[in-house]
C-alpha positions as CSV (number, residue, x, y, z in Angstrom):
1,X,-31.2,-8.2,-32.0
2,X,-29.5,-9.7,-28.6
3,X,-31.2,-10.2,-25.4
4,X,-29.7,-8.4,-22.2
5,X,-30.9,-8.7,-18.8
6,X,-30.3,-5.8,-16.7
7,X,-30.0,-6.9,-12.7
8,X,-31.5,-4.1,-10.3
9,X,-31.2,-3.6,-6.8
10,X,-34.1,-5.5,-4.6
11,X,-37.4,-3.5,-5.2
12,X,-35.9,-0.8,-7.3
13,X,-36.8,-1.9,-11.0
14,X,-38.8,1.2,-11.3
15,X,-35.8,3.3,-10.6
16,X,-33.5,1.4,-12.9
17,X,-36.1,1.5,-15.8
18,X,-36.6,5.3,-15.4
19,X,-32.8,5.9,-15.7
20,X,-32.7,3.6,-19.0
21,X,-35.6,5.6,-20.5
22,X,-33.9,8.9,-19.4
23,X,-30.4,8.1,-20.6
24,X,-31.3,6.3,-23.9
25,X,-32.1,9.1,-26.0
26,X,-29.0,10.9,-24.8
27,X,-26.6,8.1,-26.1
28,X,-28.3,6.7,-28.8
29,X,-30.1,7.8,-32.0
30,X,-32.7,5.0,-32.5
31,X,-35.8,4.9,-29.9
32,X,-35.6,2.4,-26.9
33,X,-36.3,-1.0,-28.2
34,X,-38.6,-3.6,-26.9
35,X,-38.2,-4.4,-22.8
36,X,-39.8,-6.0,-20.0
37,X,-39.7,-5.3,-16.4
38,X,-39.7,-8.5,-14.2
39,X,-38.9,-9.1,-11.0
40,X,-35.0,-8.6,-10.2
41,X,-34.4,-6.8,-13.5
42,X,-35.2,-5.7,-17.0
43,X,-35.1,-7.7,-20.0
44,X,-34.1,-5.6,-23.3
45,X,-33.5,-6.6,-26.8
46,X,-31.2,-4.6,-28.7
47,X,-28.1,-4.4,-30.7
48,X,-24.9,-6.2,-29.1
49,X,-23.2,-2.7,-29.1
50,X,-25.9,-0.8,-27.4
51,X,-26.2,-3.3,-24.9
52,X,-22.8,-3.5,-23.8
53,X,-22.5,0.3,-23.6
54,X,-25.2,0.5,-21.0
55,X,-22.3,-0.7,-18.6
56,X,-21.1,2.6,-18.8
57,X,-24.2,4.6,-19.0
58,X,-26.5,3.1,-16.0
59,X,-25.6,4.0,-12.6
60,X,-28.5,2.6,-10.8
61,X,-28.1,-1.2,-12.0
62,X,-26.2,-4.1,-10.4
63,X,-25.1,-5.9,-13.6
64,X,-25.9,-6.6,-17.0
65,X,-26.0,-10.1,-18.5
66,X,-26.1,-11.2,-22.2
67,X,-28.6,-14.1,-22.7
68,X,-27.2,-16.6,-25.0
69,X,-29.6,-19.3,-24.8
70,X,-33.0,-20.5,-23.3
71,X,-33.8,-24.2,-23.2
72,X,-35.5,-27.1,-21.6
73,X,-32.9,-29.4,-19.7
74,X,-34.2,-32.2,-17.3
75,X,-30.8,-34.2,-17.0
76,X,-26.8,-33.8,-17.2
77,X,-26.4,-35.7,-20.7
78,X,-28.7,-32.9,-22.0
79,X,-26.8,-30.2,-20.5
80,X,-23.6,-31.3,-21.9
81,X,-25.1,-31.4,-25.3
82,X,-26.4,-28.0,-25.2
83,X,-23.2,-26.4,-23.6
84,X,-20.8,-28.2,-26.0
85,X,-22.8,-27.0,-29.0
86,X,-22.6,-23.1,-28.1
87,X,-20.3,-21.1,-30.1
88,X,-18.0,-20.2,-27.2
89,X,-15.5,-18.3,-29.4
90,X,-17.9,-15.5,-30.0
91,X,-17.8,-14.9,-25.9
92,X,-14.6,-16.2,-24.5
93,X,-11.1,-15.4,-25.0
94,X,-9.7,-18.2,-22.8
95,X,-10.6,-21.7,-23.3
96,X,-12.3,-21.8,-19.5
97,X,-14.7,-20.1,-17.5
98,X,-16.2,-19.3,-14.1
99,X,-19.7,-21.1,-14.0
100,X,-22.2,-19.2,-11.5
101,X,-24.8,-21.7,-11.1
102,X,-28.4,-21.4,-9.5
103,X,-31.1,-24.1,-9.5
104,X,-34.9,-23.8,-8.3
105,X,-37.6,-26.8,-8.9
106,X,-35.4,-28.3,-11.6
107,X,-34.2,-32.0,-12.0
108,X,-30.7,-30.7,-12.5
109,X,-29.7,-29.3,-9.1
110,X,-26.4,-30.8,-8.0
111,X,-24.0,-27.9,-8.2
112,X,-20.6,-29.5,-8.2
113,X,-22.2,-32.2,-10.9
114,X,-23.5,-29.1,-12.9
115,X,-20.1,-27.4,-12.7
116,X,-18.1,-30.7,-13.8
117,X,-20.6,-31.0,-16.5
118,X,-20.2,-27.5,-17.9
119,X,-16.4,-27.7,-17.7
120,X,-16.4,-30.8,-19.6
121,X,-18.5,-29.7,-22.2
122,X,-16.5,-26.5,-22.6
123,X,-13.1,-28.6,-23.1
124,X,-14.9,-30.6,-25.7
125,X,-15.8,-27.7,-27.7
126,X,-12.3,-26.0,-27.5
127,X,-10.6,-29.5,-28.3
128,X,-12.3,-28.9,-31.8
129,X,-12.2,-25.1,-31.8
130,X,-8.9,-23.7,-30.6
131,X,-8.5,-19.9,-29.8
132,X,-5.7,-18.3,-31.5
133,X,-2.6,-18.1,-29.4
134,X,-2.3,-14.4,-30.1
135,X,-5.7,-14.1,-28.1
136,X,-4.7,-16.4,-25.3
137,X,-1.4,-14.5,-24.9
138,X,-3.3,-11.1,-25.0
139,X,-5.5,-12.1,-22.3
140,X,-3.6,-14.5,-20.3
141,X,-3.6,-12.1,-17.0
142,X,-7.4,-11.6,-17.3
143,X,-9.7,-13.0,-15.1
144,X,-12.0,-15.8,-16.2
145,X,-15.4,-14.7,-17.8
146,X,-18.4,-15.5,-15.9
147,X,-21.0,-17.8,-17.4
148,X,-24.4,-17.9,-15.5
149,X,-26.4,-21.1,-15.5
150,X,-29.7,-20.7,-14.2
151,X,-32.2,-23.7,-13.9
152,X,-35.7,-23.0,-12.9
153,X,-38.8,-25.3,-13.3
154,X,-36.2,-27.7,-15.7
155,X,-35.7,-24.5,-18.0
156,X,-32.0,-23.6,-18.4
157,X,-31.0,-19.9,-19.1
158,X,-27.4,-19.4,-20.2
159,X,-26.0,-15.8,-19.6
160,X,-22.7,-14.1,-20.2
161,X,-21.6,-11.7,-17.7
162,X,-20.7,-8.6,-19.7
163,X,-20.1,-6.2,-16.6
164,X,-17.5,-8.2,-14.4
165,X,-17.1,-6.0,-11.4
166,X,-20.6,-5.0,-10.0
167,X,-21.4,-1.6,-11.3
168,X,-22.0,-0.1,-7.9
169,X,-18.3,-0.4,-7.4
170,X,-17.4,3.0,-8.8
171,X,-13.8,4.0,-7.5
172,X,-10.4,3.2,-6.0
173,X,-11.0,4.3,-2.6
174,X,-9.2,1.8,-0.4
175,X,-11.2,3.2,2.9
176,X,-15.0,2.8,3.4
177,X,-16.6,4.0,6.5
178,X,-18.4,0.9,8.2
179,X,-21.4,-0.4,6.7
180,X,-21.2,2.0,3.5
181,X,-24.1,2.9,1.2
182,X,-23.8,1.2,-2.2
183,X,-23.2,3.9,-4.9
184,X,-26.0,2.8,-7.3
185,X,-28.4,3.0,-4.2
186,X,-27.2,6.5,-3.3
187,X,-27.4,7.5,-7.0
188,X,-31.2,6.2,-6.9
189,X,-32.0,8.2,-3.8
190,X,-30.5,11.4,-5.0
191,X,-32.4,11.1,-8.2
192,X,-35.5,10.6,-6.2
193,X,-34.8,13.5,-4.1
194,X,-34.0,15.9,-6.9
195,X,-37.5,15.3,-8.6
196,X,-38.5,18.1,-6.0
197,X,-36.2,20.9,-7.0
198,X,-33.8,22.5,-9.3
199,X,-30.5,21.5,-8.0
200,X,-28.7,24.7,-9.5
201,X,-30.5,26.9,-6.9
202,X,-29.0,24.9,-3.8
203,X,-25.9,23.7,-2.2
204,X,-25.9,19.9,-1.4
205,X,-25.0,18.8,2.2
206,X,-24.3,15.5,3.8
207,X,-23.8,16.2,7.7
208,X,-23.0,12.5,8.4
209,X,-21.0,12.0,5.0
210,X,-18.9,8.8,6.0
211,X,-16.6,8.2,3.0
212,X,-18.7,10.7,0.9
213,X,-20.9,8.2,-1.2
214,X,-24.0,10.8,-1.8
215,X,-21.6,13.8,-2.3
216,X,-19.7,11.5,-5.0
217,X,-22.7,10.4,-6.8
218,X,-23.9,13.9,-6.9
219,X,-20.6,14.8,-8.5
220,X,-20.9,11.9,-11.1
221,X,-17.5,10.7,-10.0
222,X,-16.2,8.2,-12.8
223,X,-16.0,4.6,-11.8
224,X,-12.9,2.9,-12.6
225,X,-14.7,0.1,-14.6
226,X,-13.4,-3.3,-14.4
227,X,-15.1,-3.4,-17.9
228,X,-12.5,-1.2,-19.2
229,X,-10.0,-4.1,-19.1
230,X,-12.8,-6.6,-19.8
231,X,-12.3,-8.9,-22.7
232,X,-15.6,-8.9,-24.2
233,X,-15.5,-5.1,-24.6
234,X,-12.2,-5.0,-26.3
235,X,-12.9,-7.8,-28.7
236,X,-16.2,-5.7,-29.7
237,X,-14.3,-2.6,-30.1
238,X,-16.9,-0.7,-27.8
239,X,-16.5,3.0,-27.7
240,X,-16.7,4.3,-24.2
241,X,-19.4,7.0,-24.4
242,X,-19.0,10.1,-22.5
243,X,-21.0,10.8,-19.4
244,X,-24.2,12.8,-19.9
245,X,-24.6,14.4,-16.3
246,X,-22.7,17.4,-15.1
247,X,-22.2,18.9,-11.7
248,X,-25.2,21.0,-11.2
249,X,-25.3,22.2,-7.1
250,X,-23.8,25.4,-6.4
251,X,-21.6,23.7,-3.6
252,X,-21.1,20.3,-2.2
253,X,-20.4,20.1,1.8
254,X,-19.5,16.8,3.6
255,X,-19.2,16.8,7.4
256,X,-18.7,14.1,9.5
257,X,-17.5,13.3,13.2
258,X,-14.9,10.7,12.2
259,X,-11.7,12.3,11.1
260,X,-10.6,9.1,9.3
261,X,-13.9,9.5,7.3
262,X,-13.2,13.0,6.2
263,X,-9.4,12.2,5.5
264,X,-10.5,9.5,3.1
265,X,-12.5,11.4,0.8
266,X,-10.2,12.6,-1.9
267,X,-12.1,15.1,-4.1
268,X,-11.0,18.7,-4.3
269,X,-14.6,19.8,-5.2
270,X,-16.0,18.9,-2.0
271,X,-16.0,21.5,1.0
272,X,-15.1,19.0,3.8
273,X,-15.0,19.5,7.5
274,X,-14.7,17.4,10.8
275,X,-18.2,18.3,12.4
276,X,-20.6,16.7,14.9
277,X,-24.1,17.4,13.8
278,X,-25.3,17.6,17.2
279,X,-23.0,20.7,18.2
280,X,-23.7,24.3,17.1
281,X,-22.6,25.0,13.6
282,X,-23.2,28.2,11.5
283,X,-24.3,27.6,8.0
284,X,-26.2,30.1,5.7
285,X,-26.6,29.0,2.4
286,X,-29.7,27.6,0.4
287,X,-29.2,23.9,0.7
288,X,-30.6,20.4,0.4
289,X,-29.6,17.7,2.8
290,X,-29.1,14.0,2.1
291,X,-27.8,11.7,4.7
292,X,-27.2,8.0,5.9
293,X,-27.1,8.2,9.7
294,X,-26.2,5.0,11.6
295,X,-29.1,2.6,12.3
296,X,-28.0,1.5,15.8
297,X,-27.5,-2.2,14.4
298,X,-24.1,-2.7,12.8
299,X,-22.9,0.8,13.8
300,X,-24.3,1.3,17.4
301,X,-25.8,4.6,18.8
302,X,-25.8,5.4,22.6
303,X,-29.5,6.4,22.9
304,X,-32.9,5.1,21.9
305,X,-32.8,4.6,18.3
306,X,-36.2,6.5,17.7
307,X,-35.2,9.4,19.7
308,X,-31.6,9.3,17.9
309,X,-33.5,9.8,14.5
310,X,-35.5,12.5,15.9
311,X,-32.5,14.4,17.3
312,X,-30.7,14.1,13.9
313,X,-33.6,15.6,12.1
314,X,-34.1,18.5,14.6
315,X,-30.3,19.1,14.2
316,X,-30.4,19.4,10.5
317,X,-33.5,21.7,10.8
318,X,-31.9,23.8,13.3
319,X,-28.7,24.3,11.7
320,X,-28.9,24.1,7.9
321,X,-32.7,25.0,7.4
322,X,-32.6,22.8,4.2
323,X,-35.4,23.3,1.4
324,X,-35.6,19.3,1.3
325,X,-34.2,16.6,3.3
326,X,-33.4,13.0,2.3
327,X,-32.7,10.7,5.1
328,X,-32.5,6.9,5.4
329,X,-34.3,5.2,8.6
330,X,-34.6,1.2,9.0
331,X,-38.1,0.2,8.3
332,X,-38.6,-1.1,12.0
333,X,-38.5,2.5,13.3
334,X,-41.8,4.0,13.5
335,X,-41.6,7.8,12.4
336,X,-44.0,10.3,13.6
337,X,-43.0,13.2,11.1
338,X,-44.9,14.1,7.7
339,X,-43.0,13.2,4.7
340,X,-43.3,13.8,0.8
341,X,-42.4,10.4,-0.3
342,X,-40.5,7.3,0.9
343,X,-38.7,4.5,-1.0
344,X,-38.0,1.0,0.4
345,X,-34.4,0.0,-0.1
346,X,-32.3,-3.2,0.8
347,X,-29.1,-1.9,2.1
348,X,-26.4,-3.8,3.7
349,X,-28.6,-6.6,4.8
350,X,-31.3,-4.4,6.1
351,X,-34.5,-3.2,4.7
352,X,-34.7,0.7,5.2
353,X,-36.7,3.6,4.0
354,X,-35.4,6.6,2.2
355,X,-37.6,9.5,3.3
356,X,-38.1,12.8,1.5
357,X,-39.0,15.6,3.8
């Protein structure tokens, strides 16, 4: 068994664990193995292939690390000895790596010296254990793999980054609305909202859709995974699993005042329109609304912020008469409406609540 660490968005470990429990029996025949939920992530002990496949399965996580080693380490000679004895040919297809270093309450804390020591240790190992030239040629244009070195209370944890590009980067859209919502946060919010209804009975509407993050997540748009060309996946011959989620809303509507936002969304399934939420608009389908309005911080609004969100909700109710509403509002804005539930989320450097009404 290998040890994997699933890195979660801040404050959302429960939601990532819920997705893991839901998805596991859809892709694997064996039971979900031993795990531990900790601050910042989930520790999971499983087979190598199972752990690597999670990069394709989990839509809420940020990154998945493979834990290589845990050991006490109080000085640089010890660090050099530990790193030079690891069987790096099991993980790397180049004779170098990019070291991601963090240190907290440890005697080993000088980042530059840690990197120099790690580079020297890697060089010593590969001087005695050369990678085949065929492999070097095959991956000569690949990025260097990330090796995480975390020092905490004089304990060293060495991890291999199995993900590469962060998992919330789903697609190849070059244009994103200002201060866009991360895709994995949008996915988590959608799943929280969908606990309240049967999606097949409704249309999904985002009246301030930006570049369409919520709608694309609801459609389960495939991510152009960097891991598709990632060396570790190739050398372990990981078969890419098929997605378990299907389109399930009756229709998908994206509306936005910004014409550039609408033009940037390249998806024929979505019904798109340039539309101001605060102007009258006829809509007569049974629907659920989910949206991420401007917060009045990075994107300015021309009225009192509390009054703005009150106006947004009033316009949504008047135009769409939705069964449920999911809306993001910064935590510093005191709301005076009743809600079913709320989820605290860290989005673009700002703490917000995702309210379900």
